[in-house]
C-alpha positions in Angstrom: 107.1 143.0 167.6 109.6 145.2 169.2 111.1 145.0 172.6 112.1 148.6 173.0 111.7 151.8 171.1 113.4 155.2 171.2 112.1 157.8 168.8 112.2 156.2 165.3 114.6 153.3 166.4 113.3 150.0 167.5 114.9 146.9 169.0 113.1 143.7 168.0 113.0 140.3 169.5 115.1 139.0 166.6 117.7 141.7 167.3 117.8 140.6 170.9 118.2 136.9 169.9 121.0 137.7 167.4 122.8 139.6 170.2 122.7 136.4 172.3 120.9 138.2 175.1 117.7 136.2 174.9 119.3 133.3 176.9 118.5 134.8 180.3 116.2 137.5 181.6 119.0 139.2 183.4 121.2 139.6 180.3 118.2 140.6 178.2 117.3 143.4 180.6 120.9 144.6 180.7 121.1 144.6 176.9 117.9 146.5 176.5 118.9 149.0 179.1 122.3 149.6 177.3 120.5 149.8 173.9 118.1 152.4 175.2 120.9 154.5 176.7 122.9 154.3 173.5 120.0 155.3 171.4 119.2 158.3 173.6 122.7 159.5 173.3 123.0 158.8 169.6 119.7 160.5 168.6 120.6 163.6 170.6 124.0 163.7 169.0 122.4 163.3 165.6 120.0 166.1 166.4 122.9 168.3 167.4 124.6 167.7 164.1 127.5 165.6 165.3 126.9 162.8 162.8 127.8 165.3 160.1 130.8 166.7 161.9 134.0 166.6 159.8 136.1 164.7 162.5 133.3 162.2 163.1 132.9 161.5 159.4 136.6 161.1 159.0 136.7 158.6 161.9 133.8 156.6 160.4 135.6 156.5 157.0 138.8 155.4 158.7 137.0 152.7 160.6 135.3 151.5 157.4 138.7 151.5 155.6 140.3 149.4 158.4 137.4 147.0 158.6 137.6 146.4 154.8 141.4 145.9 155.0 141.0 143.4 157.8 138.3 141.5 156.0 140.5 141.4 152.8 143.6 140.2 154.7 141.5 137.6 156.6 140.4 136.1 153.2 143.7 136.4 151.4 146.2 135.6 154.2 144.6 134.0 157.2 142.7 131.1 155.6 142.7 127.7 157.2 146.3 127.0 156.2 147.5 125.4 159.4 145.6 122.1 158.6 147.7 121.7 155.5 151.1 121.6 157.3 152.4 118.1 156.7 154.5 116.0 159.1 157.4 116.1 156.7 157.3 120.0 156.8 157.2 119.9 160.6 160.2 117.5 160.7 162.2 119.5 158.2 161.6 122.8 160.1 162.6 121.2 163.4 165.7 119.7 162.0 166.7 122.9 160.2 166.2 125.1 163.2 166.8 122.9 166.2 168.7 125.6 168.1 165.5 127.8 168.1 163.7 125.2 170.2 166.1 124.7 173.1 164.2 124.3 176.3 163.8 127.2 178.7 162.8 124.9 181.5 163.3 121.3 182.5 160.6 119.1 181.0 159.4 115.5 181.9 157.3 113.1 179.9 155.2 111.4 182.5 152.3 109.1 183.3 150.7 109.3 186.7 147.5 108.1 188.5 146.2 109.5 191.7 143.8 107.6 193.9 141.8 108.5 197.0 143.2 105.6 199.1 146.5 103.8 199.4 145.1 100.2 198.7 143.8 101.3 195.3 147.1 102.9 194.4 149.0 99.8 195.5 146.7 97.5 193.5 147.4 99.6 190.4 151.1 99.7 191.0 151.1 95.9 191.3 149.6 95.5 187.9 152.5 97.6 186.5 155.1 95.6 188.3 153.7 92.4 186.9 154.5 93.8 183.5 151.1 95.2 182.4 151.3 98.2 180.1 150.3 101.5 181.6 147.4 102.0 179.2 146.1 98.4 179.8 146.3 98.8 183.6 144.5 102.1 183.4 141.8 100.6 181.2 141.2 97.9 183.8 140.7 100.6 186.4 138.4 102.8 184.4 136.3 99.9 183.2 135.5 98.9 186.8 133.0 101.2 188.4 134.3 100.5 191.9 137.9 101.0 191.0 137.2 104.0 188.8 135.6 105.8 191.8 139.0 105.5 193.6 140.8 107.2 190.7 141.0 111.0 191.1 143.3 112.1 188.4 145.4 110.6 185.6 147.8 111.5 182.8 149.2 109.2 180.2 152.5 110.0 178.5 152.1 113.8 178.8 154.7 116.6 179.0 155.1 118.8 182.1 157.3 121.5 183.5 157.6 122.1 187.2 155.1 125.0 186.8 152.5 122.8 185.1 152.7 119.7 187.3 150.4 119.2 190.2 150.7 118.1 193.0 154.3 119.4 193.5 155.4 116.0 194.9 155.1 114.6 191.4 158.0 116.8 190.3 160.2 115.3 193.0 159.2 111.8 192.0 159.8 112.6 188.3 163.3 113.9 189.0 164.2 110.9 191.2 162.9 108.0 189.0 164.9 106.2 186.3 163.4 106.0 182.9 160.3 103.6 182.8 160.7 102.7 186.5 157.4 102.5 188.5 157.4 104.7 191.5 156.4 103.7 195.0 153.0 104.9 196.2 153.5 108.4 197.4 151.0 110.3 199.5 150.4 113.8 198.2 148.0 116.7 199.0 145.9 115.4 196.0 145.9 111.7 197.0 148.0 108.6 196.6 150.1 108.7 193.5 151.8 106.2 191.2 154.0 107.5 188.4 156.2 106.4 185.5 158.8 108.7 183.9 159.3 108.2 180.2 161.8 110.9 179.5 163.5 113.9 181.1 164.8 116.9 179.1 166.9 119.5 180.9 166.9 123.3 180.4 169.0 124.2 177.4 168.7 120.8 175.7 166.9 120.3 172.4 163.6 118.6 173.2 161.8 115.8 171.6 159.9 116.9 168.5 156.6 115.8 170.0 157.0 118.4 172.8 157.4 121.4 170.4 155.3 120.1 167.5 152.6 122.8 167.9 155.3 125.5 168.2 157.0 124.2 165.1 153.7 124.1 163.2 152.9 127.6 164.3 156.2 128.9 163.1 155.6 127.3 159.7 152.2 128.9 159.5 153.5 132.3 160.5 156.3 132.1 157.9 153.8 131.0 155.3 151.5 133.9 156.0 154.4 136.3 156.0 155.4 135.1 152.5 151.8 135.3 151.3 151.5 138.8 152.6 154.7 139.9 150.9 153.7 138.3 147.7 150.3 140.0 147.9 152.0 143.4 148.3 154.2 142.8 145.4 151.2 141.9 143.2 149.4 145.0 144.3 152.4 147.2 143.6 152.5 146.0 140.1 148.8 146.4 139.7 148.4 150.0 140.9 150.4 153.1 140.1 152.4 154.0 143.2 154.2 157.4 143.3 155.9 158.4 146.5 157.6 161.8 146.7 159.0 162.2 150.2 161.2 165.1 149.2 158.0 167.3 149.1 157.4 166.5 152.7 161.0 167.0 153.9 161.2 170.4 155.5 164.9 170.0 156.0 165.6 169.4 152.3 167.9 171.9 150.6 166.2 173.9 147.9 
């Protein structure tokens, strides 16, 4: 059964489902309307001979050529090679090119918890001052329905720049605290906050590997793909007869 028909072209229910437009009536109507408009224009263009026009045929062939190249490169070069990057490779790349990873901004490694009332924040801070580990103190909060309701936001041992840390008072806390000290309860726009700073790295310093691990891994993958691409081109050059005569195209060449 078709949903719409224009001349000899039909749009079926399965076509609509594959397009993902069957999920709501609004998008389905919009898709059908766009399809009808497209078919009206295409069929009139075909009747007028534009599908056989030389420039149109050339553009179609060029598009087919580029799609085929893209599919080939996707298979040969862009396979799932990122998963195979080992920790040893990441460490070796980082140690060999440490200068490339110098920080462009100050970075803090921070844990924080924000509560909706001061008493809940003070109770959490007291657990930390009595020597309880951050994760254990946080687990006690989240495992208690009443206490968990008071907890608005949390972060455990995460990296932040000033631009990514909210509320902004947290940055001032992070810059003032000594390593592993527990902050006082600080009232912020987002609630009552308790924080612990684990590390501070300044702009221009070489960061901890953990902070740039994904960047290092991406660099390895990019270098690997570049090498695979160059190797592929070398194999193809040896496989096919390539003859380039630029002099025949050089109008400035001396005869």
